[in-house]
C-alpha positions in Angstrom: 0.0 0.0 0.0 1.5 3.3 -1.1 0.7 6.8 0.4 1.4 9.4 -2.3 0.9 13.1 -2.9 -1.5 13.6 -5.7 0.0 14.9 -9.0 3.6 14.7 -7.6 3.7 11.0 -6.6 5.9 12.1 -3.6 6.0 9.4 -1.0 4.3 10.8 2.2 4.6 7.7 4.5 6.4 4.4 4.5 4.7 1.9 2.2 2.8 -0.9 3.9 3.6 -4.5 2.8 1.5 -7.4 4.0 2.8 -10.9 3.5 1.4 -14.5 3.8 -1.8 -13.9 2.0 -3.6 -16.4 -0.2 -3.9 -16.1 -4.0 -7.4 -14.9 -5.0 -8.1 -13.5 -1.5 -9.9 -10.1 -1.3 -8.1 -7.5 0.9 -9.4 -4.1 1.9 -7.2 -1.2 2.9 -8.0 2.2 4.2 -6.0 5.4 3.7 -4.1 6.4 6.8 -4.1 9.9 8.3 -1.0 11.9 7.4 -0.3 15.1 9.2 -0.6 18.2 7.0 -2.5 16.3 4.2 -6.1 15.6 3.3 -7.1 12.2 1.9 -8.3 12.0 -1.7 -11.2 9.7 -2.5 -11.3 6.8 -2.6 -10.0 6.4 0.9 -10.8 2.7 1.0 -10.0 0.1 -1.7 -10.5 -3.6 -2.1 -8.4 -5.8 -4.4 -8.3 -9.5 -5.3 -4.8 -10.8 -4.8 -3.0 -12.0 -7.9 0.4 -13.5 -8.3 2.0 -10.0 -8.6 1.1 -6.3 -9.1 -0.9 -6.3 -5.8 -0.6 -2.6 -5.2 -3.0 -0.1 -3.7 -2.2 3.6 -4.0 -3.8 6.2 -1.8 -3.5 9.9 -2.7 -3.3 13.0 -0.6 -3.3 16.8 -1.1 -1.5 19.2 1.2 -3.8 21.1 3.5 -4.5 24.7 2.5 -6.0 25.9 5.8 -2.6 26.5 7.5 -1.9 29.8 9.3 1.1 31.5 10.8 1.7 34.4 13.2 4.3 37.1 13.3 5.1 38.8 16.6 6.9 42.1 17.3 8.4 42.1 20.8 10.8 44.1 22.9 13.9 42.1 23.5 14.3 41.1 27.2 10.8 42.1 28.3 8.7 40.4 25.6 6.5 43.5 25.6 4.3 43.6 22.5 5.4 46.6 20.4 2.9 46.2 17.5 -0.1 43.9 17.1 0.7 40.4 15.9 0.1 39.7 12.2 -1.7 36.5 11.3 -1.7 35.1 7.8 -4.3 32.4 7.0 -5.1 29.9 4.2 -1.5 28.9 3.4 -0.4 25.5 2.2 1.2 22.8 4.4 4.9 22.6 3.7 5.0 26.0 2.0 7.9 28.3 2.8 7.0 31.8 3.9 9.4 34.7 4.5 8.7 37.7 6.7 10.7 40.9 7.3 10.7 42.9 10.6 8.6 46.0 10.3 9.7 49.5 11.4 8.6 50.5 14.9 9.1 54.1 15.9 11.6 54.5 18.7 13.0 51.0 18.3 15.9 49.3 16.5 15.5 45.9 14.9 17.5 43.0 16.4 19.0 40.4 13.9 17.7 38.4 12.2 15.4 40.9 10.5 14.2 38.4 7.9 13.0 34.9 8.7 11.8 32.0 6.5 9.9 29.0 7.9 8.3 25.9 6.4 4.7 25.7 7.4 3.8 22.8 9.6 0.3 21.9 10.9 0.6 24.2 13.9 3.0 26.3 15.9 3.9 28.4 12.9 5.3 31.5 14.6 7.9 34.1 13.6 9.0 36.5 16.3 11.0 39.6 15.7 12.8 41.4 18.6 13.5 45.1 19.0 15.5 47.3 21.4 14.6 50.8 22.5 16.7 53.5 20.8 19.3 55.0 23.0 20.1 58.1 20.9 17.2 60.2 22.0 17.8 63.8 23.2 15.6 66.4 24.8 15.8 70.2 25.3 14.8 72.4 28.3 13.9 76.0 27.4 13.8 78.8 29.9 11.3 81.5 28.7 9.5 84.5 30.0 5.8 83.7 30.4 3.5 85.2 27.7 6.4 86.8 25.6 8.4 83.6 25.0 11.6 85.7 25.5 14.6 83.5 26.1 15.9 84.1 29.6 18.7 81.5 29.8 20.6 79.2 27.4 18.5 76.1 26.6 19.7 72.8 28.1 20.0 69.8 25.8 20.5 66.3 27.1 21.4 63.5 24.8 21.9 59.7 24.7 18.7 58.9 26.5 16.5 55.9 25.9 13.2 56.0 24.0 10.3 55.7 26.4 12.4 56.8 29.4 10.8 59.3 31.9 12.9 62.3 32.7 12.2 65.1 35.2 13.6 68.6 35.0 13.2 71.5 37.5 13.1 75.2 36.6 16.4 77.0 37.3 16.8 80.2 39.3 17.1 83.2 36.9 18.1 86.6 38.4 15.2 89.1 38.3 12.5 86.5 37.6 10.1 84.4 39.6 9.5 80.8 38.7 6.0 80.1 37.4 4.2 76.8 38.3 4.8 74.1 37.4 8.5 74.4 38.4 9.1 70.7 37.8 8.0 68.7 34.8 8.3 65.0 33.8 8.0 63.8 30.3 8.3 60.4 28.6 10.8 60.6 25.8 9.5 60.1 22.3 11.4 60.1 19.0 
């Protein structure tokens, strides 16, 4: 009994050989289940045994209801940075290639392109990212309402995307500080 892929004749499972049968005997075989494949009718066949050429071929087609998921996570924390992408109606055994997407404020971690062969389940590609560490911010010291510059702006560099920073208003001769005198921001791009 042979288990073959329809149209390609590719062997999908080890052939089954049954010995010690009687000439003229009728034997019935049923197609076995093969992971990732659907049985093609007929799935049961009966033959009368001759001296030779006693062969039953069952045919299968690859499943076309396979899906895969692509995840975009922060390295080290596994925080989800972008919603997962799910692709459906793919063919069992098909090779698929995905490339990491751009995510604002983050750098891609190698590999940024992954190819997998689709199995029946657990088809997952995960891309990892690290927060950018080249973020800077500026603190301005201005007169209320006129926006007149009262002191040289302070710029701080090499900070991490998403980091919270707190700055406090400096004393400037001849001026009173206006609330709020302390501000905290989360660093963006």
